[in-house]
Gaussian input, Z-matrix of N, CA and C with variables (Angstrom, degrees):
# hf/3-21g

backbone

0 1
 N
 C     1     B1
 C     2     B2     1     A1
 N     3     B3     2     A2     1     D1
 C     4     B4     3     A3     2     D2
 C     5     B5     4     A4     3     D3
 N     6     B6     5     A5     4     D4
 C     7     B7     6     A6     5     D5
 C     8     B8     7     A7     6     D6
 N     9     B9     8     A8     7     D7
 C    10    B10     9     A9     8     D8
 C    11    B11    10    A10     9     D9
 N    12    B12    11    A11    10    D10
 C    13    B13    12    A12    11    D11
 C    14    B14    13    A13    12    D12
 N    15    B15    14    A14    13    D13
 C    16    B16    15    A15    14    D14
 C    17    B17    16    A16    15    D15
 N    18    B18    17    A17    16    D16
 C    19    B19    18    A18    17    D17
 C    20    B20    19    A19    18    D18
 N    21    B21    20    A20    19    D19
 C    22    B22    21    A21    20    D20
 C    23    B23    22    A22    21    D21
 N    24    B24    23    A23    22    D22
 C    25    B25    24    A24    23    D23
 C    26    B26    25    A25    24    D24
 N    27    B27    26    A26    25    D25
 C    28    B28    27    A27    26    D26
 C    29    B29    28    A28    27    D27
 N    30    B30    29    A29    28    D28
 C    31    B31    30    A30    29    D29
 C    32    B32    31    A31    30    D30
 N    33    B33    32    A32    31    D31
 C    34    B34    33    A33    32    D32
 C    35    B35    34    A34    33    D33
 N    36    B36    35    A35    34    D34
 C    37    B37    36    A36    35    D35
 C    38    B38    37    A37    36    D36
 N    39    B39    38    A38    37    D37
 C    40    B40    39    A39    38    D38
 C    41    B41    40    A40    39    D39
 N    42    B42    41    A41    40    D40
 C    43    B43    42    A42    41    D41
 C    44    B44    43    A43    42    D42
 N    45    B45    44    A44    43    D43
 C    46    B46    45    A45    44    D44
 C    47    B47    46    A46    45    D45
 N    48    B48    47    A47    46    D46
 C    49    B49    48    A48    47    D47
 C    50    B50    49    A49    48    D48
 N    51    B51    50    A50    49    D49
 C    52    B52    51    A51    50    D50
 C    53    B53    52    A52    51    D51
 N    54    B54    53    A53    52    D52
 C    55    B55    54    A54    53    D53
 C    56    B56    55    A55    54    D54
 N    57    B57    56    A56    55    D55
 C    58    B58    57    A57    56    D56
 C    59    B59    58    A58    57    D57
 N    60    B60    59    A59    58    D58
 C    61    B61    60    A60    59    D59
 C    62    B62    61    A61    60    D60
 N    63    B63    62    A62    61    D61
 C    64    B64    63    A63    62    D62
 C    65    B65    64    A64    63    D63
 N    66    B66    65    A65    64    D64
 C    67    B67    66    A66    65    D65
 C    68    B68    67    A67    66    D66
 N    69    B69    68    A68    67    D67
 C    70    B70    69    A69    68    D68
 C    71    B71    70    A70    69    D69
 N    72    B72    71    A71    70    D70
 C    73    B73    72    A72    71    D71
 C    74    B74    73    A73    72    D72
 N    75    B75    74    A74    73    D73
 C    76    B76    75    A75    74    D74
 C    77    B77    76    A76    75    D75
 N    78    B78    77    A77    76    D76
 C    79    B79    78    A78    77    D77
 C    80    B80    79    A79    78    D78
 N    81    B81    80    A80    79    D79
 C    82    B82    81    A81    80    D80
 C    83    B83    82    A82    81    D81
 N    84    B84    83    A83    82    D82
 C    85    B85    84    A84    83    D83
 C    86    B86    85    A85    84    D84
 N    87    B87    86    A86    85    D85
 C    88    B88    87    A87    86    D86
 C    89    B89    88    A88    87    D87
 N    90    B90    89    A89    88    D88
 C    91    B91    90    A90    89    D89
 C    92    B92    91    A91    90    D90
 N    93    B93    92    A92    91    D91
 C    94    B94    93    A93    92    D92
 C    95    B95    94    A94    93    D93
 N    96    B96    95    A95    94    D94
 C    97    B97    96    A96    95    D95
 C    98    B98    97    A97    96    D96
 N    99    B99    98    A98    97    D97
 C   100   B100    99    A99    98    D98
 C   101   B101   100   A100    99    D99
 N   102   B102   101   A101   100   D100
 C   103   B103   102   A102   101   D101
 C   104   B104   103   A103   102   D102
 N   105   B105   104   A104   103   D103
 C   106   B106   105   A105   104   D104
 C   107   B107   106   A106   105   D105
 N   108   B108   107   A107   106   D106
 C   109   B109   108   A108   107   D107
 C   110   B110   109   A109   108   D108
 N   111   B111   110   A110   109   D109
 C   112   B112   111   A111   110   D110
 C   113   B113   112   A112   111   D111
 N   114   B114   113   A113   112   D112
 C   115   B115   114   A114   113   D113
 C   116   B116   115   A115   114   D114
 N   117   B117   116   A116   115   D115
 C   118   B118   117   A117   116   D116
 C   119   B119   118   A118   117   D117
 N   120   B120   119   A119   118   D118
 C   121   B121   120   A120   119   D119
 C   122   B122   121   A121   120   D120
 N   123   B123   122   A122   121   D121
 C   124   B124   123   A123   122   D122
 C   125   B125   124   A124   123   D123
 N   126   B126   125   A125   124   D124
 C   127   B127   126   A126   125   D125
 C   128   B128   127   A127   126   D126
 N   129   B129   128   A128   127   D127
 C   130   B130   129   A129   128   D128
 C   131   B131   130   A130   129   D129
 N   132   B132   131   A131   130   D130
 C   133   B133   132   A132   131   D131
 C   134   B134   133   A133   132   D132
 N   135   B135   134   A134   133   D133
 C   136   B136   135   A135   134   D134
 C   137   B137   136   A136   135   D135
 N   138   B138   137   A137   136   D136
 C   139   B139   138   A138   137   D137
 C   140   B140   139   A139   138   D138
 N   141   B141   140   A140   139   D139
 C   142   B142   141   A141   140   D140
 C   143   B143   142   A142   141   D141
 N   144   B144   143   A143   142   D142
 C   145   B145   144   A144   143   D143
 C   146   B146   145   A145   144   D144
 N   147   B147   146   A146   145   D145
 C   148   B148   147   A147   146   D146
 C   149   B149   148   A148   147   D147
 N   150   B150   149   A149   148   D148
 C   151   B151   150   A150   149   D149
 C   152   B152   151   A151   150   D150
 N   153   B153   152   A152   151   D151
 C   154   B154   153   A153   152   D152
 C   155   B155   154   A154   153   D153
 N   156   B156   155   A155   154   D154
 C   157   B157   156   A156   155   D155
 C   158   B158   157   A157   156   D156
 N   159   B159   158   A158   157   D157
 C   160   B160   159   A159   158   D158
 C   161   B161   160   A160   159   D159
 N   162   B162   161   A161   160   D160
 C   163   B163   162   A162   161   D161
 C   164   B164   163   A163   162   D162
 N   165   B165   164   A164   163   D163
 C   166   B166   165   A165   164   D164
 C   167   B167   166   A166   165   D165
 N   168   B168   167   A167   166   D166
 C   169   B169   168   A168   167   D167
 C   170   B170   169   A169   168   D168
 N   171   B171   170   A170   169   D169
 C   172   B172   171   A171   170   D170
 C   173   B173   172   A172   171   D171
 N   174   B174   173   A173   172   D172
 C   175   B175   174   A174   173   D173
 C   176   B176   175   A175   174   D174
 N   177   B177   176   A176   175   D175
 C   178   B178   177   A177   176   D176
 C   179   B179   178   A178   177   D177
 N   180   B180   179   A179   178   D178
 C   181   B181   180   A180   179   D179
 C   182   B182   181   A181   180   D180
 N   183   B183   182   A182   181   D181
 C   184   B184   183   A183   182   D182
 C   185   B185   184   A184   183   D183
 N   186   B186   185   A185   184   D184
 C   187   B187   186   A186   185   D185
 C   188   B188   187   A187   186   D186
 N   189   B189   188   A188   187   D187
 C   190   B190   189   A189   188   D188
 C   191   B191   190   A190   189   D189
 N   192   B192   191   A191   190   D190
 C   193   B193   192   A192   191   D191
 C   194   B194   193   A193   192   D192
 N   195   B195   194   A194   193   D193
 C   196   B196   195   A195   194   D194
 C   197   B197   196   A196   195   D195
 N   198   B198   197   A197   196   D196
 C   199   B199   198   A198   197   D197
 C   200   B200   199   A199   198   D198
 N   201   B201   200   A200   199   D199
 C   202   B202   201   A201   200   D200
 C   203   B203   202   A202   201   D201
 N   204   B204   203   A203   202   D202
 C   205   B205   204   A204   203   D203
 C   206   B206   205   A205   204   D204
 N   207   B207   206   A206   205   D205
 C   208   B208   207   A207   206   D206
 C   209   B209   208   A208   207   D207
 N   210   B210   209   A209   208   D208
 C   211   B211   210   A210   209   D209
 C   212   B212   211   A211   210   D210
 N   213   B213   212   A212   211   D211
 C   214   B214   213   A213   212   D212
 C   215   B215   214   A214   213   D213
 N   216   B216   215   A215   214   D214
 C   217   B217   216   A216   215   D215
 C   218   B218   217   A217   216   D216
 N   219   B219   218   A218   217   D217
 C   220   B220   219   A219   218   D218
 C   221   B221   220   A220   219   D219

   B1=1.4454
   B2=1.5327
   B3=1.3134
   B4=1.4450
   B5=1.5276
   B6=1.3225
   B7=1.4582
   B8=1.5315
   B9=1.3058
   B10=1.4498
   B11=1.5359
   B12=1.3159
   B13=1.4608
   B14=1.5254
   B15=1.3282
   B16=1.4536
   B17=1.5391
   B18=1.3182
   B19=1.4654
   B20=1.5276
   B21=1.3136
   B22=1.4600
   B23=1.5263
   B24=1.3360
   B25=1.4617
   B26=1.5251
   B27=1.3208
   B28=1.4644
   B29=1.5327
   B30=1.3175
   B31=1.4626
   B32=1.5332
   B33=1.3130
   B34=1.4636
   B35=1.5257
   B36=1.3265
   B37=1.4620
   B38=1.5271
   B39=1.3293
   B40=1.4568
   B41=1.5278
   B42=1.3288
   B43=1.4590
   B44=1.5232
   B45=1.3225
   B46=1.4554
   B47=1.5313
   B48=1.3225
   B49=1.4629
   B50=1.5284
   B51=1.3297
   B52=1.4617
   B53=1.5248
   B54=1.3170
   B55=1.4686
   B56=1.5257
   B57=1.3238
   B58=1.4609
   B59=1.5234
   B60=1.3189
   B61=1.4580
   B62=1.5320
   B63=1.3270
   B64=1.4678
   B65=1.5257
   B66=1.3207
   B67=1.4644
   B68=1.5286
   B69=1.3280
   B70=1.4636
   B71=1.5300
   B72=1.3219
   B73=1.4676
   B74=1.5204
   B75=1.3260
   B76=1.4670
   B77=1.5220
   B78=1.3183
   B79=1.4603
   B80=1.5235
   B81=1.3247
   B82=1.4610
   B83=1.5218
   B84=1.3222
   B85=1.4681
   B86=1.5182
   B87=1.3135
   B88=1.4562
   B89=1.5053
   B90=1.2952
   B91=1.4665
   B92=1.5181
   B93=1.3200
   B94=1.4512
   B95=1.5177
   B96=1.3359
   B97=1.4563
   B98=1.5186
   B99=1.2982
   B100=1.4495
   B101=1.5146
   B102=1.3220
   B103=1.4590
   B104=1.5185
   B105=1.3330
   B106=1.4499
   B107=1.5111
   B108=1.3076
   B109=1.4603
   B110=1.5207
   B111=1.3346
   B112=1.4573
   B113=1.5174
   B114=1.3382
   B115=1.4573
   B116=1.5173
   B117=1.3124
   B118=1.4616
   B119=1.5121
   B120=1.3250
   B121=1.4557
   B122=1.5224
   B123=1.3316
   B124=1.4574
   B125=1.5200
   B126=1.3076
   B127=1.4438
   B128=1.5263
   B129=1.3164
   B130=1.4580
   B131=1.5201
   B132=1.3218
   B133=1.4571
   B134=1.5125
   B135=1.3253
   B136=1.4435
   B137=1.5316
   B138=1.3149
   B139=1.4616
   B140=1.5181
   B141=1.3202
   B142=1.4571
   B143=1.5228
   B144=1.3200
   B145=1.4653
   B146=1.5264
   B147=1.3176
   B148=1.4652
   B149=1.5273
   B150=1.3308
   B151=1.4725
   B152=1.5309
   B153=1.3433
   B154=1.4679
   B155=1.5255
   B156=1.3374
   B157=1.4656
   B158=1.5182
   B159=1.3111
   B160=1.4689
   B161=1.5258
   B162=1.3322
   B163=1.4583
   B164=1.5224
   B165=1.3267
   B166=1.4617
   B167=1.5288
   B168=1.3348
   B169=1.4696
   B170=1.5300
   B171=1.3149
   B172=1.4704
   B173=1.5184
   B174=1.3267
   B175=1.4711
   B176=1.5217
   B177=1.3397
   B178=1.4705
   B179=1.5257
   B180=1.3381
   B181=1.4719
   B182=1.5198
   B183=1.3363
   B184=1.4589
   B185=1.5243
   B186=1.3261
   B187=1.4646
   B188=1.5245
   B189=1.3231
   B190=1.4634
   B191=1.5314
   B192=1.3296
   B193=1.4628
   B194=1.5292
   B195=1.3223
   B196=1.4664
   B197=1.5272
   B198=1.3397
   B199=1.4659
   B200=1.5240
   B201=1.3317
   B202=1.4683
   B203=1.5203
   B204=1.3223
   B205=1.4672
   B206=1.5273
   B207=1.3345
   B208=1.4637
   B209=1.5299
   B210=1.3174
   B211=1.4667
   B212=1.5213
   B213=1.3082
   B214=1.4584
   B215=1.5134
   B216=1.3139
   B217=1.4585
   B218=1.5110
   B219=1.3301
   B220=1.4704
   B221=1.4654
   A1=108.94
   A2=114.25
   A3=120.80
   A4=108.91
   A5=116.29
   A6=121.54
   A7=111.05
   A8=117.11
   A9=121.05
   A10=111.11
   A11=117.06
   A12=120.81
   A13=110.81
   A14=117.17
   A15=121.13
   A16=110.52
   A17=116.43
   A18=120.14
   A19=111.37
   A20=117.12
   A21=121.03
   A22=111.26
   A23=116.82
   A24=120.31
   A25=110.90
   A26=116.03
   A27=120.62
   A28=110.85
   A29=116.46
   A30=120.46
   A31=110.52
   A32=116.35
   A33=120.79
   A34=110.72
   A35=117.23
   A36=120.91
   A37=110.87
   A38=116.37
   A39=120.50
   A40=111.75
   A41=116.26
   A42=120.36
   A43=110.65
   A44=116.29
   A45=120.76
   A46=110.33
   A47=117.24
   A48=120.83
   A49=111.32
   A50=116.39
   A51=120.64
   A52=109.97
   A53=117.56
   A54=120.91
   A55=110.54
   A56=116.72
   A57=121.27
   A58=110.55
   A59=116.83
   A60=121.47
   A61=109.99
   A62=118.23
   A63=121.10
   A64=110.84
   A65=116.84
   A66=120.77
   A67=110.32
   A68=117.10
   A69=121.01
   A70=110.74
   A71=117.16
   A72=121.20
   A73=109.83
   A74=117.34
   A75=120.32
   A76=110.86
   A77=116.51
   A78=120.34
   A79=110.52
   A80=116.63
   A81=120.76
   A82=113.04
   A83=117.93
   A84=121.18
   A85=112.05
   A86=118.19
   A87=120.57
   A88=113.18
   A89=116.41
   A90=121.49
   A91=112.31
   A92=115.78
   A93=121.68
   A94=108.12
   A95=116.66
   A96=120.65
   A97=109.84
   A98=117.49
   A99=122.06
   A100=112.70
   A101=117.99
   A102=121.20
   A103=111.99
   A104=118.18
   A105=121.57
   A106=114.13
   A107=117.97
   A108=120.68
   A109=109.69
   A110=115.76
   A111=120.53
   A112=109.99
   A113=115.95
   A114=121.93
   A115=109.84
   A116=116.57
   A117=121.61
   A118=112.88
   A119=114.84
   A120=121.38
   A121=110.81
   A122=114.81
   A123=119.48
   A124=109.06
   A125=115.71
   A126=121.17
   A127=108.45
   A128=116.74
   A129=120.87
   A130=109.52
   A131=115.51
   A132=120.53
   A133=108.98
   A134=115.23
   A135=120.91
   A136=108.05
   A137=116.21
   A138=120.24
   A139=109.76
   A140=114.66
   A141=120.21
   A142=110.17
   A143=116.59
   A144=120.02
   A145=111.02
   A146=116.66
   A147=120.20
   A148=110.51
   A149=116.81
   A150=120.12
   A151=110.30
   A152=116.62
   A153=120.59
   A154=110.62
   A155=117.68
   A156=120.86
   A157=110.97
   A158=116.42
   A159=120.49
   A160=109.78
   A161=117.12
   A162=120.77
   A163=111.77
   A164=116.45
   A165=121.09
   A166=110.62
   A167=117.00
   A168=121.18
   A169=110.72
   A170=117.17
   A171=121.05
   A172=110.60
   A173=116.15
   A174=119.38
   A175=110.80
   A176=116.71
   A177=120.07
   A178=110.80
   A179=117.61
   A180=120.55
   A181=110.79
   A182=116.95
   A183=120.40
   A184=110.96
   A185=117.07
   A186=120.11
   A187=109.99
   A188=116.89
   A189=121.33
   A190=110.15
   A191=117.04
   A192=121.25
   A193=110.68
   A194=117.00
   A195=120.27
   A196=110.97
   A197=116.20
   A198=120.42
   A199=110.57
   A200=116.83
   A201=120.63
   A202=111.28
   A203=116.59
   A204=120.50
   A205=110.78
   A206=115.65
   A207=119.32
   A208=110.88
   A209=117.98
   A210=121.52
   A211=111.83
   A212=116.01
   A213=120.56
   A214=113.70
   A215=118.70
   A216=122.19
   A217=112.39
   A218=119.45
   A219=121.74
   A220=111.56
   D1=137.10
   D2=-179.71
   D3=-86.72
   D4=113.02
   D5=-176.01
   D6=-67.36
   D7=-39.40
   D8=-179.25
   D9=-62.69
   D10=-41.86
   D11=178.44
   D12=-66.01
   D13=-39.46
   D14=178.83
   D15=-64.67
   D16=-41.07
   D17=178.34
   D18=-64.58
   D19=-39.85
   D20=178.58
   D21=-64.60
   D22=-38.39
   D23=176.65
   D24=-63.74
   D25=-43.94
   D26=178.79
   D27=-64.25
   D28=-38.66
   D29=178.01
   D30=-62.25
   D31=-41.45
   D32=178.88
   D33=-64.17
   D34=-41.12
   D35=177.75
   D36=-62.09
   D37=-46.27
   D38=-179.78
   D39=-64.12
   D40=-37.77
   D41=178.55
   D42=-63.39
   D43=-41.28
   D44=179.11
   D45=-64.91
   D46=-41.35
   D47=177.54
   D48=-64.58
   D49=-39.59
   D50=179.27
   D51=-64.01
   D52=-40.01
   D53=177.88
   D54=-63.28
   D55=-39.97
   D56=178.81
   D57=-64.05
   D58=-42.82
   D59=179.33
   D60=-64.93
   D61=-42.56
   D62=178.39
   D63=-61.40
   D64=-40.61
   D65=179.14
   D66=-64.00
   D67=-41.81
   D68=178.83
   D69=-64.30
   D70=-39.25
   D71=178.97
   D72=-63.06
   D73=-42.54
   D74=179.32
   D75=-60.92
   D76=-42.20
   D77=-179.79
   D78=-65.57
   D79=-44.41
   D80=-177.02
   D81=-74.99
   D82=-19.73
   D83=-177.23
   D84=-90.76
   D85=26.84
   D86=176.19
   D87=86.52
   D88=20.64
   D89=176.58
   D90=55.30
   D91=52.02
   D92=178.86
   D93=-113.41
   D94=137.66
   D95=179.03
   D96=-80.16
   D97=175.23
   D98=179.02
   D99=-62.30
   D100=-26.72
   D101=179.81
   D102=-83.86
   D103=-2.75
   D104=178.50
   D105=90.48
   D106=2.16
   D107=179.52
   D108=-87.96
   D109=141.94
   D110=179.73
   D111=-73.86
   D112=145.24
   D113=178.82
   D114=-90.17
   D115=-39.66
   D116=-173.06
   D117=-79.41
   D118=-142.78
   D119=-177.36
   D120=-64.26
   D121=145.74
   D122=175.91
   D123=-78.97
   D124=150.13
   D125=178.19
   D126=-72.98
   D127=135.18
   D128=-178.98
   D129=-78.66
   D130=135.56
   D131=179.40
   D132=-104.72
   D133=139.72
   D134=-179.00
   D135=-109.90
   D136=137.95
   D137=179.76
   D138=-70.58
   D139=160.58
   D140=178.22
   D141=-63.38
   D142=-37.06
   D143=179.23
   D144=-64.26
   D145=-41.23
   D146=179.23
   D147=-65.28
   D148=-42.21
   D149=177.54
   D150=-61.55
   D151=-40.38
   D152=179.54
   D153=-64.22
   D154=-42.36
   D155=178.87
   D156=-62.89
   D157=-43.48
   D158=179.78
   D159=-64.16
   D160=-43.68
   D161=179.03
   D162=-62.00
   D163=-42.62
   D164=179.62
   D165=-63.90
   D166=-43.51
   D167=179.29
   D168=-64.38
   D169=-39.87
   D170=179.23
   D171=-64.12
   D172=-45.21
   D173=178.61
   D174=-61.73
   D175=-39.02
   D176=179.11
   D177=-65.03
   D178=-40.85
   D179=178.46
   D180=-62.42
   D181=-44.64
   D182=179.69
   D183=-65.24
   D184=-40.00
   D185=179.13
   D186=-62.94
   D187=-42.01
   D188=178.57
   D189=-62.55
   D190=-43.71
   D191=179.53
   D192=-62.97
   D193=-43.73
   D194=179.40
   D195=-63.68
   D196=-40.18
   D197=179.49
   D198=-64.26
   D199=-41.30
   D200=178.56
   D201=-64.51
   D202=-40.04
   D203=178.77
   D204=-66.94
   D205=-39.08
   D206=179.51
   D207=-64.73
   D208=-39.32
   D209=177.78
   D210=-65.63
   D211=-38.07
   D212=-178.44
   D213=-70.63
   D214=-27.60
   D215=-178.17
   D216=-82.61
   D217=-24.25
   D218=-177.40
   D219=-88.64

């Protein structure tokens, strides 16, 4: 039996297993590539105007709730 050939076969098997493990790590680590870029869906960006509208609506809802609570306590 050729020992060198047997070692090369074992090296190939280990390399294949290492590739499989690296692929599993990428999947489990949030699907991020080595360069830090996401593989899956892109993150949605919201405009400043949209954030302002949402903030204004939220403040109005809270103000309405506080006003209703104040009326109920008096």
